[in-house]
Each structure stands twice: as structure tokens, then as C-alpha cells.
Backbone atoms as SQL, in Angstrom:
CREATE TABLE atoms (id INTEGER PRIMARY KEY, chain TEXT, resi INTEGER, resn TEXT, atom TEXT, x REAL, y REAL, z REAL);
INSERT INTO atoms VALUES
  (1, 'A', 1, 'MET', 'N', -1.329, -6.727, 6.208),
  (2, 'A', 1, 'MET', 'CA', -1.175, -5.599, 5.385),
  (3, 'A', 1, 'MET', 'C', -0.777, -6.061, 3.979),
  (4, 'A', 2, 'ARG', 'N', -1.464, -5.447, 2.989),
  (5, 'A', 2, 'ARG', 'CA', -1.355, -5.648, 1.564),
  (6, 'A', 2, 'ARG', 'C', -0.919, -4.418, 0.903),
  (7, 'A', 3, 'HIS', 'N', 0.044, -4.671, 0.108),
  (8, 'A', 3, 'HIS', 'CA', 0.372, -3.562, -0.795),
  (9, 'A', 3, 'HIS', 'C', 0.179, -3.914, -2.221),
  (10, 'A', 4, 'THR', 'N', -0.273, -2.772, -2.969),
  (11, 'A', 4, 'THR', 'CA', -0.338, -3.042, -4.374),
  (12, 'A', 4, 'THR', 'C', 0.897, -2.097, -4.948),
  (13, 'A', 5, 'SER', 'N', 1.417, -1.060, -4.125),
  (14, 'A', 5, 'SER', 'CA', 2.671, -0.343, -4.506),
  (15, 'A', 5, 'SER', 'C', 3.023, 0.322, -3.117),
  (16, 'A', 6, 'ILE', 'N', 4.253, 0.792, -3.233),
  (17, 'A', 6, 'ILE', 'CA', 5.005, 1.568, -2.170),
  (18, 'A', 6, 'ILE', 'C', 5.401, 2.915, -2.545),
  (19, 'A', 7, 'LEU', 'N', 4.925, 3.925, -1.940),
  (20, 'A', 7, 'LEU', 'CA', 5.385, 5.207, -2.295),
  (21, 'A', 7, 'LEU', 'C', 6.444, 5.751, -1.240),
  (22, 'A', 8, 'VAL', 'N', 7.618, 6.048, -2.100),
  (23, 'A', 8, 'VAL', 'CA', 8.727, 6.631, -1.086),
  (24, 'A', 8, 'VAL', 'C', 8.927, 8.136, -1.627),
  (25, 'A', 9, 'ARG', 'N', 8.924, 8.904, -0.548),
  (26, 'A', 9, 'ARG', 'CA', 9.123, 10.309, -0.852),
  (27, 'A', 9, 'ARG', 'C', 10.813, 10.723, -0.603),
  (28, 'A', 10, 'THR', 'N', 11.209, 11.282, -1.585),
  (29, 'A', 10, 'THR', 'CA', 12.607, 11.833, -1.446),
  (30, 'A', 10, 'THR', 'C', 12.675, 13.298, -1.343),
  (31, 'A', 11, 'THR', 'N', 13.490, 13.974, -0.473),
  (32, 'A', 11, 'THR', 'CA', 13.559, 15.474, -0.417),
  (33, 'A', 11, 'THR', 'C', 14.945, 15.760, -0.453),
  (34, 'A', 12, 'TRP', 'N', 15.464, 16.883, -0.984),
  (35, 'A', 12, 'TRP', 'CA', 16.849, 17.300, -1.024),
  (36, 'A', 12, 'TRP', 'C', 17.027, 18.190, 0.482),
  (37, 'A', 13, 'ASP', 'N', 17.948, 17.793, 1.187),
  (38, 'A', 13, 'ASP', 'CA', 18.215, 18.497, 2.426),
  (39, 'A', 13, 'ASP', 'C', 19.595, 19.454, 2.049),
  (40, 'A', 14, 'PRO', 'N', 19.156, 20.680, 1.800),
  (41, 'A', 14, 'PRO', 'CA', 20.154, 21.706, 1.540),
  (42, 'A', 14, 'PRO', 'C', 21.329, 22.027, 2.492),
  (43, 'A', 15, 'GLU', 'N', 21.031, 21.666, 3.723),
  (44, 'A', 15, 'GLU', 'CA', 22.049, 21.892, 4.827),
  (45, 'A', 15, 'GLU', 'C', 22.933, 20.778, 4.848),
  (46, 'A', 16, 'ALA', 'N', 22.391, 19.481, 4.682),
  (47, 'A', 16, 'ALA', 'CA', 23.357, 18.395, 4.818),
  (48, 'A', 16, 'ALA', 'C', 23.744, 17.944, 3.336),
  (49, 'A', 17, 'GLN', 'N', 23.187, 18.478, 2.364),
  (50, 'A', 17, 'GLN', 'CA', 23.604, 18.325, 0.951),
  (51, 'A', 17, 'GLN', 'C', 23.483, 16.897, 0.707),
  (52, 'A', 18, 'VAL', 'N', 22.279, 16.219, 0.838),
  (53, 'A', 18, 'VAL', 'CA', 22.037, 14.867, 0.686),
  (54, 'A', 18, 'VAL', 'C', 20.509, 14.765, 0.420),
  (55, 'A', 19, 'TRP', 'N', 20.208, 13.718, -0.437),
  (56, 'A', 19, 'TRP', 'CA', 18.791, 13.207, -0.592),
  (57, 'A', 19, 'TRP', 'C', 18.271, 12.408, 0.671),
  (58, 'A', 20, 'VAL', 'N', 17.196, 12.615, 1.091),
  (59, 'A', 20, 'VAL', 'CA', 16.620, 11.837, 2.287),
  (60, 'A', 20, 'VAL', 'C', 15.314, 10.950, 1.680),
  (61, 'A', 21, 'ALA', 'N', 15.216, 9.858, 2.019),
  (62, 'A', 21, 'ALA', 'CA', 14.012, 8.935, 1.530),
  (63, 'A', 21, 'ALA', 'C', 13.265, 8.513, 2.720),
  (64, 'A', 22, 'THR', 'N', 12.002, 8.516, 2.788),
  (65, 'A', 22, 'THR', 'CA', 11.109, 8.118, 3.835),
  (66, 'A', 22, 'THR', 'C', 9.828, 7.589, 3.340),
  (67, 'A', 23, 'THR', 'N', 9.081, 6.614, 3.836),
  (68, 'A', 23, 'THR', 'CA', 7.878, 6.092, 3.406),
  (69, 'A', 23, 'THR', 'C', 6.986, 5.924, 4.676),
  (70, 'A', 24, 'ASP', 'N', 5.746, 5.978, 4.450),
  (71, 'A', 24, 'ASP', 'CA', 4.645, 5.711, 5.467),
  (72, 'A', 24, 'ASP', 'C', 4.290, 4.369, 5.153),
  (73, 'A', 25, 'ASP', 'N', 4.667, 3.619, 4.166),
  (74, 'A', 25, 'ASP', 'CA', 4.047, 2.377, 3.766),
  (75, 'A', 25, 'ASP', 'C', 4.816, 1.180, 4.520),
  (76, 'A', 26, 'VAL', 'N', 6.173, 1.310, 4.844),
  (77, 'A', 26, 'VAL', 'CA', 6.861, 0.394, 5.385),
  (78, 'A', 26, 'VAL', 'C', 7.668, 1.024, 6.491),
  (79, 'A', 27, 'ALA', 'N', 7.378, 0.522, 7.713),
  (80, 'A', 27, 'ALA', 'CA', 8.081, 1.058, 8.963),
  (81, 'A', 27, 'ALA', 'C', 9.518, 1.031, 8.888),
  (82, 'A', 28, 'GLY', 'N', 10.326, 2.050, 9.256),
  (83, 'A', 28, 'GLY', 'CA', 11.760, 1.933, 9.469),
  (84, 'A', 28, 'GLY', 'C', 12.613, 2.433, 8.211),
  (85, 'A', 29, 'LEU', 'N', 11.925, 2.833, 7.108),
  (86, 'A', 29, 'LEU', 'CA', 12.747, 3.265, 5.941),
  (87, 'A', 29, 'LEU', 'C', 13.248, 4.779, 6.311),
  (88, 'A', 30, 'ALA', 'N', 14.283, 5.121, 6.409),
  (89, 'A', 30, 'ALA', 'CA', 14.858, 6.403, 6.579),
  (90, 'A', 30, 'ALA', 'C', 16.378, 6.368, 6.130),
  (91, 'A', 31, 'THR', 'N', 16.741, 6.799, 5.006),
  (92, 'A', 31, 'THR', 'CA', 18.054, 6.817, 4.525),
  (93, 'A', 31, 'THR', 'C', 18.274, 8.054, 3.783),
  (94, 'A', 32, 'GLU', 'N', 19.632, 8.215, 3.582),
  (95, 'A', 32, 'GLU', 'CA', 20.118, 9.362, 2.805),
  (96, 'A', 32, 'GLU', 'C', 21.151, 8.956, 1.850),
  (97, 'A', 33, 'ALA', 'N', 21.411, 9.825, 0.830),
  (98, 'A', 33, 'ALA', 'CA', 22.617, 9.607, -0.189),
  (99, 'A', 33, 'ALA', 'C', 22.936, 10.826, -0.870),
  (100, 'A', 34, 'ASP', 'N', 23.999, 10.866, -1.503),
  (101, 'A', 34, 'ASP', 'CA', 24.535, 12.115, -2.124),
  (102, 'A', 34, 'ASP', 'C', 23.904, 12.298, -3.400),
  (103, 'A', 35, 'SER', 'N', 23.292, 11.319, -4.014),
  (104, 'A', 35, 'SER', 'CA', 22.695, 11.365, -5.321),
  (105, 'A', 35, 'SER', 'C', 21.273, 10.689, -5.394),
  (106, 'A', 36, 'ILE', 'N', 20.369, 11.044, -6.234),
  (107, 'A', 36, 'ILE', 'CA', 19.099, 10.395, -6.254),
  (108, 'A', 36, 'ILE', 'C', 19.326, 8.966, -6.794),
  (109, 'A', 37, 'GLU', 'N', 20.300, 8.814, -7.683),
  (110, 'A', 37, 'GLU', 'CA', 20.565, 7.477, -8.036),
  (111, 'A', 37, 'GLU', 'C', 20.984, 6.530, -6.956),
  (112, 'A', 38, 'GLU', 'N', 22.017, 7.109, -6.218),
  (113, 'A', 38, 'GLU', 'CA', 22.427, 6.334, -5.207),
  (114, 'A', 38, 'GLU', 'C', 21.363, 5.817, -4.110),
  (115, 'A', 39, 'LEU', 'N', 20.564, 7.087, -3.897),
  (116, 'A', 39, 'LEU', 'CA', 19.388, 6.821, -2.953),
  (117, 'A', 39, 'LEU', 'C', 18.443, 5.813, -3.359),
  (118, 'A', 40, 'THR', 'N', 18.016, 5.819, -4.686),
  (119, 'A', 40, 'THR', 'CA', 17.339, 4.842, -5.244),
  (120, 'A', 40, 'THR', 'C', 17.729, 3.390, -5.039),
  (121, 'A', 41, 'ARG', 'N', 19.071, 3.177, -5.406),
  (122, 'A', 41, 'ARG', 'CA', 19.684, 2.046, -5.116),
  (123, 'A', 41, 'ARG', 'C', 19.315, 1.523, -3.641),
  (124, 'A', 42, 'LYS', 'N', 19.812, 2.247, -2.741),
  (125, 'A', 42, 'LYS', 'CA', 19.701, 1.983, -1.263),
  (126, 'A', 42, 'LYS', 'C', 18.251, 1.613, -0.933),
  (127, 'A', 43, 'VAL', 'N', 17.354, 2.343, -1.427),
  (128, 'A', 43, 'VAL', 'CA', 15.975, 2.136, -1.028),
  (129, 'A', 43, 'VAL', 'C', 15.385, 0.679, -1.668),
  (130, 'A', 44, 'LEU', 'N', 15.907, 0.379, -2.867),
  (131, 'A', 44, 'LEU', 'CA', 15.437, -0.862, -3.387),
  (132, 'A', 44, 'LEU', 'C', 16.162, -2.132, -2.731),
  (133, 'A', 45, 'VAL', 'N', 17.192, -1.739, -2.163),
  (134, 'A', 45, 'VAL', 'CA', 17.835, -2.890, -1.217),
  (135, 'A', 45, 'VAL', 'C', 17.079, -3.116, -0.030),
  (136, 'A', 46, 'MET', 'N', 16.879, -1.903, 0.656),
  (137, 'A', 46, 'MET', 'CA', 16.372, -1.828, 2.138),
  (138, 'A', 46, 'MET', 'C', 14.935, -2.330, 2.176),
  (139, 'A', 47, 'LEU', 'N', 14.129, -1.924, 1.125),
  (140, 'A', 47, 'LEU', 'CA', 12.694, -2.124, 1.275),
  (141, 'A', 47, 'LEU', 'C', 12.445, -3.841, 1.529),
  (142, 'A', 48, 'PRO', 'N', 12.908, -4.684, 0.676),
  (143, 'A', 48, 'PRO', 'CA', 12.458, -6.089, 1.136),
  (144, 'A', 48, 'PRO', 'C', 12.997, -6.516, 2.539),
  (145, 'A', 49, 'GLU', 'N', 14.101, -6.120, 2.835),
  (146, 'A', 49, 'GLU', 'CA', 14.643, -6.352, 4.332),
  (147, 'A', 49, 'GLU', 'C', 13.665, -5.730, 5.192),
  (148, 'A', 50, 'LEU', 'N', 13.189, -4.559, 5.220),
  (149, 'A', 50, 'LEU', 'CA', 12.374, -3.968, 5.953),
  (150, 'A', 50, 'LEU', 'C', 10.849, -4.702, 5.966),
  (151, 'A', 51, 'ILE', 'N', 10.618, -5.082, 4.827),
  (152, 'A', 51, 'ILE', 'CA', 9.269, -5.795, 4.795),
  (153, 'A', 51, 'ILE', 'C', 9.316, -7.178, 5.351),
  (154, 'A', 52, 'ALA', 'N', 10.416, -7.826, 5.463),
  (155, 'A', 52, 'ALA', 'CA', 10.442, -8.956, 6.209),
  (156, 'A', 52, 'ALA', 'C', 10.864, -8.791, 7.709),
  (157, 'A', 53, 'GLU', 'N', 11.410, -7.683, 7.988),
  (158, 'A', 53, 'GLU', 'CA', 11.611, -7.411, 9.480),
  (159, 'A', 53, 'GLU', 'C', 10.213, -6.931, 10.138),
  (160, 'A', 54, 'ASN', 'N', 9.454, -6.309, 9.492),
  (161, 'A', 54, 'ASN', 'CA', 8.166, -5.767, 10.041),
  (162, 'A', 54, 'ASN', 'C', 7.024, -6.989, 9.990),
  (163, 'A', 55, 'GLY', 'N', 7.414, -8.110, 9.330),
  (164, 'A', 55, 'GLY', 'CA', 6.438, -9.335, 9.339),
  (165, 'A', 55, 'GLY', 'C', 5.451, -8.990, 8.331),
  (166, 'A', 56, 'LEU', 'N', 5.785, -8.264, 7.096),
  (167, 'A', 56, 'LEU', 'CA', 4.728, -8.050, 6.085),
  (168, 'A', 56, 'LEU', 'C', 5.049, -9.018, 5.055),
  (169, 'A', 57, 'GLY', 'N', 5.319, -10.158, 5.313),
  (170, 'A', 57, 'GLY', 'CA', 5.649, -11.238, 4.301),
  (171, 'A', 57, 'GLY', 'C', 4.141, -11.638, 3.513),
  (172, 'A', 58, 'ASN', 'N', 3.008, -11.242, 4.218),
  (173, 'A', 58, 'ASN', 'CA', 1.888, -11.662, 3.553),
  (174, 'A', 58, 'ASN', 'C', 1.447, -10.544, 2.777),
  (175, 'A', 59, 'LEU', 'N', 2.270, -10.113, 1.595),
  (176, 'A', 59, 'LEU', 'CA', 1.798, -9.080, 0.852),
  (177, 'A', 59, 'LEU', 'C', 0.966, -9.780, -0.225),
  (178, 'A', 60, 'ASP', 'N', 0.523, -8.960, -1.233),
  (179, 'A', 60, 'ASP', 'CA', -0.381, -9.453, -2.277),
  (180, 'A', 60, 'ASP', 'C', 0.308, -10.406, -3.145),
  (181, 'A', 61, 'GLY', 'N', 0.082, -11.817, -2.715),
  (182, 'A', 61, 'GLY', 'CA', 0.746, -12.739, -3.428),
  (183, 'A', 61, 'GLY', 'C', 0.370, -12.862, -4.937),
  (184, 'A', 62, 'ALA', 'N', -0.630, -12.280, -5.387),
  (185, 'A', 62, 'ALA', 'CA', -0.945, -12.273, -6.904),
  (186, 'A', 62, 'ALA', 'C', 0.131, -11.587, -7.597),
  (187, 'A', 63, 'GLN', 'N', 0.791, -10.615, -6.963),
  (188, 'A', 63, 'GLN', 'CA', 1.848, -9.868, -7.679),
  (189, 'A', 63, 'GLN', 'C', 3.320, -10.475, -7.500),
  (190, 'A', 64, 'ALA', 'N', 3.816, -10.582, -8.840),
  (191, 'A', 64, 'ALA', 'CA', 5.122, -11.138, -8.835),
  (192, 'A', 64, 'ALA', 'C', 6.222, -10.051, -8.268),
  (193, 'A', 65, 'GLU', 'N', 5.966, -8.768, -8.308),
  (194, 'A', 65, 'GLU', 'CA', 6.761, -7.577, -7.988),
  (195, 'A', 65, 'GLU', 'C', 5.758, -6.519, -7.364),
  (196, 'A', 66, 'ILE', 'N', 6.367, -5.820, -6.470),
  (197, 'A', 66, 'ILE', 'CA', 5.562, -4.799, -5.940),
  (198, 'A', 66, 'ILE', 'C', 6.201, -3.339, -6.450),
  (199, 'A', 67, 'PRO', 'N', 5.433, -2.535, -7.079),
  (200, 'A', 67, 'PRO', 'CA', 6.051, -1.379, -7.766),
  (201, 'A', 67, 'PRO', 'C', 6.350, -0.426, -6.572),
  (202, 'A', 68, 'VAL', 'N', 7.311, 0.205, -6.924),
  (203, 'A', 68, 'VAL', 'CA', 7.981, 1.272, -5.794),
  (204, 'A', 68, 'VAL', 'C', 7.933, 2.576, -6.489),
  (205, 'A', 69, 'HIS', 'N', 7.164, 3.505, -6.089),
  (206, 'A', 69, 'HIS', 'CA', 7.171, 4.811, -6.771),
  (207, 'A', 69, 'HIS', 'C', 8.109, 5.821, -5.857),
  (208, 'A', 70, 'ILE', 'N', 9.056, 6.158, -6.480),
  (209, 'A', 70, 'ILE', 'CA', 10.068, 7.097, -5.784),
  (210, 'A', 70, 'ILE', 'C', 9.836, 8.535, -6.349),
  (211, 'A', 71, 'MET', 'N', 9.286, 9.308, -5.366),
  (212, 'A', 71, 'MET', 'CA', 8.899, 10.613, -5.750),
  (213, 'A', 71, 'MET', 'C', 10.061, 11.476, -5.237),
  (214, 'A', 72, 'ALA', 'N', 10.556, 12.283, -6.165),
  (215, 'A', 72, 'ALA', 'CA', 11.709, 13.316, -5.641),
  (216, 'A', 72, 'ALA', 'C', 11.285, 14.712, -5.673),
  (217, 'A', 73, 'GLU', 'N', 11.565, 15.403, -4.626),
  (218, 'A', 73, 'GLU', 'CA', 11.160, 16.939, -4.605),
  (219, 'A', 73, 'GLU', 'C', 12.423, 17.746, -4.103),
  (220, 'A', 74, 'GLN', 'N', 12.685, 18.856, -4.685),
  (221, 'A', 74, 'GLN', 'CA', 13.718, 19.785, -4.398),
  (222, 'A', 74, 'GLN', 'C', 13.140, 21.110, -4.653),
  (223, 'A', 75, 'LEU', 'N', 13.234, 21.907, -3.666),
  (224, 'A', 75, 'LEU', 'CA', 12.785, 23.155, -3.525),
  (225, 'A', 75, 'LEU', 'C', 13.776, 24.307, -4.217),
  (226, 'A', 76, 'GLY', 'N', 13.398, 25.028, -5.147),
  (227, 'A', 76, 'GLY', 'CA', 14.237, 26.009, -5.799),
  (228, 'A', 76, 'GLY', 'C', 13.591, 27.348, -5.421),
  (229, 'A', 77, 'ARG', 'N', 14.249, 28.354, -5.638),
  (230, 'A', 77, 'ARG', 'CA', 13.783, 29.807, -5.533),
  (231, 'A', 77, 'ARG', 'C', 14.245, 30.557, -6.583),
  (232, 'A', 78, 'ILE', 'N', 13.248, 31.582, -6.915),
  (233, 'A', 78, 'ILE', 'CA', 13.576, 32.596, -7.838),
  (234, 'A', 78, 'ILE', 'C', 13.207, 33.992, -7.319),
  (235, 'A', 79, 'ALA', 'N', 13.885, 34.864, -7.895),
  (236, 'A', 79, 'ALA', 'CA', 13.477, 36.322, -7.382),
  (237, 'A', 79, 'ALA', 'C', 12.094, 36.693, -7.944),
  (238, 'A', 80, 'ASN', 'N', 11.331, 37.296, -7.152),
  (239, 'A', 80, 'ASN', 'CA', 10.072, 37.800, -7.421),
  (240, 'A', 80, 'ASN', 'C', 10.158, 39.090, -8.368),
  (241, 'A', 81, 'PRO', 'N', 9.578, 38.877, -9.827),
  (242, 'A', 81, 'PRO', 'CA', 9.811, 39.952, -10.730),
  (243, 'A', 81, 'PRO', 'C', 9.170, 41.202, -10.301),
  (244, 'A', 82, 'SER', 'N', 8.173, 41.105, -9.595),
  (245, 'A', 82, 'SER', 'CA', 7.382, 42.235, -9.211),
  (246, 'A', 82, 'SER', 'C', 8.014, 43.159, -8.054),
  (247, 'A', 83, 'ARG', 'N', 9.072, 42.685, -7.655),
  (248, 'A', 83, 'ARG', 'CA', 9.969, 43.404, -6.512),
  (249, 'A', 83, 'ARG', 'C', 11.035, 43.913, -7.076),
  (250, 'A', 84, 'THR', 'N', 11.357, 43.992, -8.360),
  (251, 'A', 84, 'THR', 'CA', 12.489, 44.656, -8.814),
  (252, 'A', 84, 'THR', 'C', 12.345, 46.064, -9.397);
């Protein structure tokens, strides 16, 4: 398996009041944190460990670093102006 980059999706869980991160690119990444900054730190520590655990050490050797795209999504709601 070769990666040119890793896409991590983060979403806000309003019930638990935490940010949650997952990715399809590296098996096993599922973590949460109170802030997006804390979550980013956790993800960047966990990914190299998970890459090694999953035997993905044969990543693109030409790259000195693997870019990690952390995409945050938070759903907001507004009143529908046509219903007032």
C-alpha cells in the first residue's frame, strides 16, 4: 500500500461534546478530543504507530514526509427565514 497523503475526517459530536477523527487510509484510527487542536496532536502521534502496526512500512519511499489532511466538519443550524 502506498500513500501520497492521508485524509482524516473530523466531526463534532454534539451529544458527547467532543471532536471525533477517523480515516479510511490507515486502519484503526478512531479517536476523540475536546478541541480540534488536541485532536490534531493525537492524530499526528497515532498515525505513525498505526502505519507500523498495519505493516504499511512500505509507503512511498520517495517522500520524506506523508502529508496528513485533517478535514473538520461541524453542523450548524439556522432558522428558516421563509417560515417566520
